[in-house]
N, C-alpha and C positions, 0 to 999 in steps of 0.2 A: 864501726866508722862514726866519726864525730859529725854532728849536724853542721850543714854548710852555713847555717846562721851564725855559728861561732866564728867562722872565718870572717864574716862581715864585721863582727864586733871587734875582732882582733885588729883589722886594718883601720877601723875607726879609732881605736885606742892609739895605734901608732900615729895616726894623723894628728890627734889631739896633742900627743907628746911632742911631736915635731913642732907644732905651732907654739907650744909652751917653751920649747928650747929656744926658738928664734926670738921669742919675746924676751927671754932672759938676756940674750946677747945684745939686743938692740934697744933695750929699755933705758930709761934715765937712771941716775944714781939711786934715786928712791924707788924701791920696788913697788909695783902696782898691786893693789889688793885683789885677792882672788876669792871667788865664791866657793861654796862647798862643793859645787858641781864639778870643779876642776881639780879635785883631789887626785884624779888619775894622773895629772901632769906632775905633781909632786912625787907621786909614786914612781913615775917614769924617771925623774931626776935621780932618785935614789938608786934605781936599777942601773942607770947610765954610769953613775959613779962607781958602782960596785963591779959591774961587768965591763963597762967601757963601751965606747961608741962602736968599736969594731964588732963586738958581739951582737949588738943590735942590728948593724948593717947585714951581718951574715945571716941572722935569723930572718930578717925582712926579705933578703934576696931569696933565701930558700923557700919561704912561703909564697913569694910572687911567682917563682919558677914552677912550684908545684901547682899553683892555681892556674898558671898559663897552660901547663900540660893537661890539666883537667878540663879546660875549656874546649868544646867541640868546634872543629873548624867549620866556618860558614862559607859556603861556596859563593854566596852572593852577599858580600859585606855591605853593598850599597843600601840594601834594605834594612830598615830598623826592625828586624823581626826578632821577637822574643823567643829565647830558648828556655826550656823548663827543665830544672834539675831538682828532683825532690819536690819540695814545697816552695822553692825560691825561683824568681825570674832573674835572668842574667842577660842584659842587652849588649849589643855590639859596642856601645859607648863605654860601658863598664869594662869590657874586655880591653879596650884601648888604654884605659886608665891603669888597669892591672899591668899591662905590658910596659907602660911608662914607669910605673913604680919599680919594676924589676930591673930596668936599665939605669935607673938613677943611682949615681955613686953615693950620694948622701941619703941613706934610708930615712934619716931623721927629718928630711925635708920633702918626703913623698906627699904629693898633693893628690889625695884620693877622696874626692868629694862624692862618695857613693850615694849618700842620702843627705840632701841639704837640710832637710827638716828634722833630722835626727839630733837629739840633744846629746851633748857630751856625757859619757858614762863615767861613773866613779870607778875607783880601783876595785871595789867589791864586785862590780859588774864585769870586769875583764875575764876572758876565758882562762880556764885553768891550764896549767902546763900539760896535763895529760890530754886534755881535749885538743890543745894546739899540736901536740905531738902526733895524736891520732890523725888529725887532719893533714899534717904535713906528710905523713907516710901513706896517704891514700893513693892507691895505684891507678894508672891509666885504665886498666882493664875494668875497674869498678865503674868508672864514669862512662867508659865505652859501652859497657853492658846496659847501664841506665839509658844512655842515648839510643842504643839500638832498640831497647824495649819501647822507648817513647816513639822512635821512628816507626816501629811496627804498629804501635797504637795509632799513630797518625795515618799510616797506610791503611790500617783496618778501617779507621773512621772515614777516610776518603772513599774506600771501596764501598763501605756501607752507605755513605752519602750518595755515591754514584748509582749504586743499585737502587737506593730509595728514590733517587731522581728518575731512574729509568722506569721503576714501578709506578711512580706518580705520573710520569709522562704517559705510560701505557694506560693507566686508569683514566687519565684525562682524555686520551684519545678515544677510549671506549665510551666514556661518558659523553664526549662530544658526538661520537657516532650514534650512540643510543638516543641522544637528544635530537639529533637530526632526523633519525628514523621516526621518533615520536611526533616531531613537528610535521613531517611529511604525511604520516598516517592521519594526523589531525586535519591537515588541509584537505586530504583526499575525502575524509569523512564529511567535512563541511561542504565540499563541492558536490559530492553524491547526494547529501541530504538536501542541499539547495535545489539540485536538478529534480530530485524526487518530489519535493514540495511544489516545484513549478509544474511538473507534469500532472500531479494530483489536482492542483488549482485549476489548470486548464481543463482537465476532465470534468471537474465540478461545474465550472462555468458552462461548458458545452452541454452538460446534462440539463441545464436550465434554458440556455439560449439556443442550443442545437446549432452552433456555428460549425460550418463545414461538415454537416451530417446529412447531406442530401441523399435520399434513397427513394427510388421508385417502387421498391418492393415493400408491400405491407405485411406486417406480422399479425397473425391471428391470435388473439387473446380471448379465451373462453372463461367466463365467470358463471358458474352454474349454481352458486349458493352465495349467501351473504358473507362477505369477507371484509377485513379491516384494511387500513391504508398500508400497514407494514407488510401484509401478505401481498397486496397489489404491487408494491414496489419490488418485492422479492420476485414476483412473476415477470416484471419488466426486466430485472437484472438477468433472470434465467434466459430470457429471449433476446438478450444482448441489445436491448433498447436503451439502456442507461449503463454508465460505467461505475459510478460511485454510489453504492447502495446506502451507505451510512449518511452521506451528504444529502441524498434525496429524502431520506427519512427526516433529517433535521429540517430540510426545506419545507416538507409537507407539514411538519409540526409548527413551523414558524407561520405558514400560511393559514393554519387552523382548519385543514380539511377534515370533514367528518368521515365516518366509516360507512355511510349509506351509498353503496355502489350498486349500479344496475346489473342484473344478471343478463347474460347474453353473450354473443360473439362480437368481438370488437376488432377492428383492423387499424392497427397503429403503425406509424412510421417514426424513424429516428428523428426526422426533422421537426416533429411536433414538440419536442422538449417535454420535460417531466410534467410541467403544468398543463400543457395541452393534452397529454395522455391521461392524466388524472381526470380532467374535465370530461374527456371523451368517455372514460369508463363510468363516470357518473351520469352519462347521458346529458351532460350540460353542454349545450351548443355554444361554440365560440363566436357565433354570429347571430344577430337578431333578425337576419333576413329570412323570410319564410316564403313558401310557395304552396298554392292550393292545387291538388291533383285529383282528378276524378278517374276511378277505375270502373269501367262498365262491367255488368254481369257477363260472365262467360270468359273473362280474361284468365289466361293460364299463368303459371309461375313465370315462365320465360317472357310473357307479355308485360307483366308487372315489373320485372327486373329491368327490362329495356326502357320502360317509361321512367322509372326512377333515375336511371343514369342519364337519360336525355334531359331531365329537369335538374340535374346536379344535386340530387338528394344523397345518393350513395352509388357506388359502383355496382353494376349488374352482377359481376362475379362474386363480390363480397356478400351481396344479398343472397345469392343462391348457396354460397358456402355456409352462410349462417343457417339457412334452412336445413342443410344437410347435416351439420355438425352439432347443433345445439338442441338440447332437450328442453322445450318450452313446457312449463308446468301449468296445465289447464285441465279442468274436470273432463272436458269432452275429448281430450287427447290421451288415450291410454298408452302406456309405455310400449305395449306390443305393436302399436301402430308403426313406430319407427323401425322396429326389428324386422318387419315384413320386407324381405328382399325383393319381392315381386313388384313393390311400388316404385314408380318412377320418381315421385316426390311425395313424401309422406304428409306434407302440409298442403298439398294441392287439394283445393275444395274448401279450405278453412280460412283463407285470406279473404275476408268479406269485402265484396265490391261496394265501394262508396266513395265519397269525396273526402279527402284528408288534407289537413294542414301540416306540412312538414317544414323543418328547418333546412336550409341549404347546408349540406355536409352532415346531415343527421346520421347516426349510426344505424346499420341494418337491423340490429336487434330492436332498437326503438321503433323503427318502421313496422317491423313484423308484429311487435306487441300491440301497436295501435290497431292493426288489422284483426288480430286475434281477439282483442278486447271488444271490437265491434261485433264479431261473430258471437261472442259470449252473450252480448245483450239480446240478440235475436234468438239465441239458443234458449235463454231463460224465458223470454217473452212468449215464445211459441209453444212452450211445454214440450220441448224437443225430446227429452229423455223419456217422458211418460208415453207420448204418442208412438215413439219408436218401439218401445216395449210392447205396446198394444198391437202393433203391426207384426211383431215377432222379428224385428230387424234391429241391427246395431246402428249406432249413430253414424259410423263410417259408411254403412250400406245406404242409409238415407242420403248422406252427402253425395255418394257416388251416383246414386240414381238421379238425384236432383241435378248433378252436373251434366248428365246425358240429356235430361229434359231441357236444361238451359241451352244447350247447343242445338237441339232438335227443333225447339219451338220457334216460330216466327214472332210470336208475341206472348204475352202472359195469359191471354184468353185461351190459347191452345194447350197450355201446360197441363190442365186437369185431364183432358182427353188423352194426351200422350202418356200421362202417368197411369191411367187406367189400362191402356194397352200393354204397357210394360209389366204392370202388376199381374194381368191376366196371363201373360206369357210365362212369367216366373212361377205362377201358381200351377201351370200346366207344362212343366218342364219335359214330361214324357213326349208330348206332341210337339212342343216348341223348345227344344234344348238350348237354342241360341237366341239371343235378342236380335241380332242382325241389324245393328244401328250404324248408319254411315258416319255418324259423329265420332265414333271410336277409331275408325280407319283414318279419318281426317286428322284426328289428334296425333296419331302416330306419324303420319306423313308430313305434318306441318310442325307441330310443337316439339315432339320428341326428336325429330330429325334435326331441327335447328339447335336444340339443346345439346345434342351429341356432337355437333360441329364445334361447339365451344368447349365441351368436356368429353372428349373422345374416350376417356378412361372410365366413364360412367356406364358403359354397356353398348349394346347394338340395337338396331331397329328390330331385328329378328327376335332378340331376347325379349323385348317388351311386347312384341306382337303376340307372343304366347300367352300373355296375361291381360292384354287390352283389346285385342281385335275380336269383336263379338261375332265375327263371321268364322272365326277359327274353331275347328273341331276339338281343339285341345282342352277346352273348358266349357262349362255350362254356367248360365246365370250372369251375374254382374261381373265387370272387369275387376282387376285387383285394386283399383283406386279411382278417385275422381279424375276426370279429364279436363276440368276447368274449375273455376270458383263460382258456384251458383249464387244467384241473388235470393232475396227473401221470398219472392213469388214462387220460384222453382222449389224451394224447400217446403213451403206451405202446400204446394200441389202434391208433393209426396206424402207429407204428414196427414193430409186430408183426403187422399185418394180413395176411390171406391171402385169395386169391380164393375165392368161393363160387358157388352156383347162383342166388343171389338178386339181383334188380334193383329190388325194391320192398319198402317196410316201412311200417307204421302202428301207432298205439297206440289201445287202447280207452280207455274212461272210467276204468278202474282203473290205467292206465299200463302195461299189459302190451303187449309188442311182438308184431307179427304180420308175417311175411315172405312174399313172393310172388315167383315166377319170371317169370310172364307178366302182362300187363296185365289179361286176363280174370279170372285168379285174384285179382289185387289188387282188382278191382272187386267181386268176390263177397265178399271179406273185409270190405270197407268196408260193404257192405250188411248183412252179418251183425252187425257191431258198431256200426253207426251212426256210422261214421267219415267225416268230410268232408275230411280232410287227405290230400293226395297226396304221395307220395315214392317 
């Protein structure tokens, strides 16, 4: 099949010939000069003269009709939509021109301005007769097949474009949905992180300022060896006294706290704040207010605890708990002392009676250490250990015996006589298996009974009577421990005691002491002075 471009060249050639013919008929007598580009017109004149005008008309009409048949019908001629055949574009306007050329009686005057910018072609450029013939005999089926193929291509492109649009829309929806989810997750993370930071910040501030952390319950913290600040803060965290361990470590480092902490038992509350707790553990008092307290000889642990609380130094319960739970490290306090379950209070007898200066709110450990330090001074000054070994007695036995003398004697002058009586009875346990001192029963009925009202889980009167009542047949010799805290005179009376002839003593109503060697003599003295106490 001939190329459709040849068809355009043919009609362009016809148009130029027609124009040339008109110019011949309407020109002046003198013929207008022609350029070499119009040689096609001369060629056309020769062809017209040889074949005649009818032949040209017939050929033009046949070509126009063939072209018309090959043009696909446009259902919507209003639109200037281009149709594509092969490599050429054929617009509806061109279709109209072709139709007009087919109906024009004078084929020589066909006005077919297909391409206004196209230059006239020479006769050499005109299509050959074979090409024209091939083009004229092109069938409708050939063009219909081309059109259908192009229509299928357009349909395929539309479907592909539609599918691509749908896929793009789906991808866009997915991207939009994914973007929304990511944004939502980001916002949730931001809100949660902000809330978490707020909670942590409040917790950190509360650890320092102890806002809304009021608590009446004290927590017992025991430090029995040298520790550093990091260990102390870990202990506070473990006992739920602080919330943010890391922040408290940073705060302590910022404040420059050293690692010199007091050993002992401390009673801390949440409302003290981290700074108050650290100062308490350092035995650094948060107030400069002090008070002077005098503890007389013969005071028991329960007496001392009550007086400390009355003067706002520390709580009585905290004081006794510290005595019970902490191991104080002193030369005169052997580890076996606390392990003795018979003892009512293992430090009873070692809290030296004297006048002390305490801070208001001072820790029980600090108070106890001051009293033990005072005992240590007299222990060293009196040659306590050496004299006890000479007597064949332990330090604890000396203290226990001194506590009985302290409670039995009306004054310090009587202490040496009472010490000799007790020593004689101890040395003759076969005749005198029991000491039979009223001070031990008074101790049980007064001090121990009062103590057990506050701490009922510590035991019973009957239990301690087995080890402290010197009238009881269950044991011989000294009780399990001291019944009070003796003074220096009572301790010296024991350390310096010497045997005598007396095995009995009693006091009259004026407090004077009376000694006896035999039981009959002792009974006579009691009848004379109206004394009911035996010893």
